[in-house]
C-alpha positions in Angstrom: 111.8 98.5 97.3 113.9 101.6 98.0 117.4 101.8 96.4 120.0 104.5 96.1 122.2 103.0 93.4 121.8 101.3 90.1 124.4 99.0 88.4 124.0 98.2 84.7 125.9 95.1 83.6 127.0 94.3 80.1 129.6 91.9 78.6 131.8 91.6 75.5 133.4 88.4 74.2 131.9 85.0 75.3 132.4 82.4 78.0 133.1 79.4 75.8 136.0 77.3 77.0 136.0 74.1 74.8 137.9 75.9 72.1 139.6 79.2 72.7 141.5 81.6 70.4 144.4 81.8 69.6 144.9 78.2 70.6 142.1 77.1 68.3 141.6 78.9 65.0 137.9 78.7 65.2 137.6 78.9 68.9 135.7 81.2 71.2 137.0 84.7 72.1 140.3 84.9 74.0 138.7 87.3 76.5 135.5 87.6 78.4 134.9 91.2 79.6 132.2 92.0 82.2 131.5 95.6 82.9 129.3 97.3 85.4 128.2 101.0 85.2 127.1 102.4 88.5 124.9 105.5 89.0 123.0 107.1 91.8 119.3 106.2 91.7 118.3 109.9 91.2 120.2 109.8 87.8 118.2 106.8 86.5 116.0 109.0 84.4 119.1 110.8 83.0 120.5 107.8 81.2 118.5 108.4 78.1 119.5 112.1 78.1 123.2 111.1 78.4 122.9 108.5 75.7 121.2 111.0 73.3 123.9 113.6 74.0 126.6 111.0 73.0 124.6 110.0 69.9 124.1 113.5 68.7 127.7 114.5 69.3 129.1 111.7 67.3 126.3 111.8 64.6 125.0 108.3 65.5 121.3 109.1 65.3 120.1 106.8 62.5 119.3 104.1 65.0 117.8 104.7 68.5 120.3 102.1 69.8 124.0 102.8 70.2 126.3 99.9 69.2 129.9 100.8 70.2 131.6 98.2 68.1 130.0 99.5 64.9 131.4 103.1 65.4 134.5 104.4 63.7 137.6 104.6 65.9 137.3 108.4 66.3 133.6 108.1 67.3 134.4 105.3 69.7 137.0 107.5 71.5 134.7 110.5 71.6 131.8 108.3 73.0 134.1 107.1 75.8 135.3 110.7 76.5 131.7 111.9 76.9 130.7 108.9 79.0 133.5 109.7 81.4 132.1 113.2 82.0 128.9 111.9 83.5 128.4 111.1 87.3 129.1 107.3 86.9 131.6 104.7 88.1 132.8 101.9 85.9 134.0 98.4 87.0 135.5 96.1 84.3 136.8 92.6 84.7 138.9 91.3 81.8 139.4 87.5 82.0 141.9 85.9 79.6 140.7 82.4 78.8 143.9 80.7 77.4 144.7 79.0 80.6 141.0 77.8 80.9 141.1 76.0 77.5 139.0 72.9 77.8 138.7 73.3 81.5 135.7 72.3 83.6 135.6 73.2 87.3 133.4 70.6 89.0 133.1 72.6 92.2 132.1 75.7 90.4 129.8 74.0 88.0 127.9 72.4 90.9 127.5 75.9 92.4 126.9 78.0 89.3 125.3 75.5 86.8 126.3 75.2 83.2 127.4 78.8 83.0 129.8 78.6 85.9 132.6 80.5 84.2 130.3 83.4 83.3 129.0 83.5 86.9 132.5 83.5 88.2 133.6 86.5 86.2 130.4 88.3 87.2 131.1 87.5 90.8 134.5 89.2 90.6 132.9 92.4 89.2 130.1 92.2 91.8 132.6 91.9 94.6 134.2 95.2 93.7 131.0 97.0 92.9 129.0 95.9 96.0 131.8 96.9 98.3 132.2 100.2 96.5 128.5 100.8 96.9 128.5 100.0 100.6 131.5 102.2 101.3 130.1 105.1 99.2 126.6 104.9 100.7 127.9 104.8 104.3 130.1 107.8 103.7 127.4 109.9 101.9 124.3 108.6 103.6 125.5 107.2 106.9 124.1 103.7 106.1 124.3 100.8 103.7 121.6 101.3 101.1 120.4 98.9 98.3 121.6 98.7 94.8 119.5 97.7 91.8 121.2 95.5 89.3 120.1 95.4 85.6 121.8 92.8 83.3 121.8 93.1 79.5 120.0 89.9 78.6 121.9 87.7 76.2 120.7 84.4 74.7 122.0 81.3 76.4 122.4 82.8 79.9 120.2 81.9 82.9 120.2 84.9 85.2 118.3 82.8 87.7 121.4 80.6 87.9 123.4 83.7 88.6 121.2 84.8 91.4 121.2 81.3 92.8 125.0 81.4 92.8 124.9 84.7 94.7 122.6 83.1 97.3 125.1 80.2 97.7 127.9 82.7 98.2 125.9 84.5 100.8 125.2 81.3 102.7 128.9 80.3 102.5 129.9 83.6 103.9 127.4 83.4 106.8 128.6 79.9 107.7 132.3 80.7 107.2 132.7 78.3 104.3 133.5 80.8 101.5 135.8 79.2 98.9 138.5 81.6 97.7 137.5 84.4 99.9 140.2 87.0 99.2 137.3 89.3 98.1 133.7 88.8 99.0 130.4 90.3 97.8 128.7 92.7 100.1 125.3 91.2 100.3 123.9 94.0 102.5 123.4 96.1 99.3 121.7 93.4 97.3 118.2 92.2 97.1 116.9 89.6 94.6 113.8 91.8 94.1 116.1 94.4 92.7 117.8 92.2 90.1 116.5 92.4 86.5 117.6 91.4 83.0 116.3 93.2 79.9 117.4 93.4 76.3 120.2 95.8 75.5 118.1 98.0 73.2 115.4 98.5 75.8 117.4 100.5 78.3 119.7 103.5 77.8 121.7 102.5 80.9 122.7 99.2 79.3 123.8 100.9 76.1 126.1 103.2 78.2 127.4 100.1 80.0 128.1 98.6 76.5 130.5 101.5 75.8 132.5 100.5 78.8 132.5 96.8 78.2 133.2 97.1 74.5 136.0 99.7 75.0 137.9 97.4 77.3 137.3 94.4 75.1 138.7 96.3 72.2 141.7 97.3 74.3 142.6 93.6 75.0 141.5 91.9 71.8 144.7 92.6 69.9 143.9 90.1 67.1 141.2 92.4 65.8 142.0 94.9 63.1 140.2 97.5 65.2 142.3 97.0 68.3 142.8 100.2 70.2 143.3 100.9 74.0 142.4 104.6 73.5 138.7 104.5 74.2 139.3 102.5 77.4 142.0 104.9 78.5 139.5 107.8 77.9 137.3 106.3 80.6 139.9 107.1 83.3 137.9 109.9 84.9 134.9 107.6 85.7 136.8 104.4 86.7 136.1 103.2 90.2 139.0 103.8 92.6 140.1 102.9 96.1 142.5 105.3 97.7 143.1 106.7 94.2 144.0 103.3 92.6 142.0 101.8 89.7 144.0 98.6 89.6 142.1 95.6 91.0 139.1 97.9 91.7 137.7 99.6 88.6 139.8 97.3 86.4 140.5 93.7 87.3 142.7 91.4 85.2 142.2 87.6 85.6 143.8 85.2 86.2 145.3 86.8 89.3 148.8 85.5 88.5 149.2 88.1 85.8 152.8 87.2 84.8 151.7 83.7 83.9 149.0 84.6 81.5 151.4 85.3 78.6 150.1 88.6 77.5 151.6 90.5 74.6 153.0 94.0 75.0 149.9 95.4 73.3 147.6 93.4 75.6 149.4 94.7 78.6 149.2 98.3 77.7 145.7 99.0 79.0 146.5 97.3 82.3 149.8 99.2 82.7 147.9 102.4 82.0 145.7 101.7 85.0 148.5 100.7 87.4 149.2 97.0 86.9 152.9 96.1 87.1 154.3 93.2 85.1 157.7 91.7 86.0 158.9 91.1 82.5 
């Protein structure tokens, strides 16, 4: 099937809600970050070249796979700076889970299966990326074209459930029964035949997406000794925008009521950099 765009999807953190840091000492991560890296289809073959350019520049050639979290701070920033020079667009959703501690959404679990929270955060990222793709393709090509979606396969996730959830959302939109429809996915650019999931190490595009996901995770996970917002800030040139704004397009903070999350000054810094305004 023909397609004009490719979206590589990776994540950082986890979707566990039973126990969550910092509420629980041994809980799951405070944040789940889902990032999508979009390219034009004609650049699909360039992902390996781009990845190798980054690896060679930062002297990370001992392994054929680039793992952002294992790099030194200076190499992390340089990797992000180089990524931002390529013809890509980045979409990142950062979901703080403190208010979800021990929560189970029955409506969402019926729609999205056991991994309903993961599917929900992916949905938010897909809403932004599919609409961006539709707008961009119409402006440049005069029509809405298809986008291939490639997930970085992680153990414990059923990507079949994710696709089934998208189908449910499409049906709800067609019948006017979309729940929480402030944003909606643009299903014109999607096809289930163009959704795949492969291990991170098997595709250079997914390793590039890992740079984005890990950079934003490192910018919000302030409990880590390696916390730094600098790599995520360095991605500014390639962040997706609408009318010049990254806020709520290329970077989305969840929950939506941002002043009720209880973020620290350090956690707020990356969101303020990209245009979010906090009241206090």
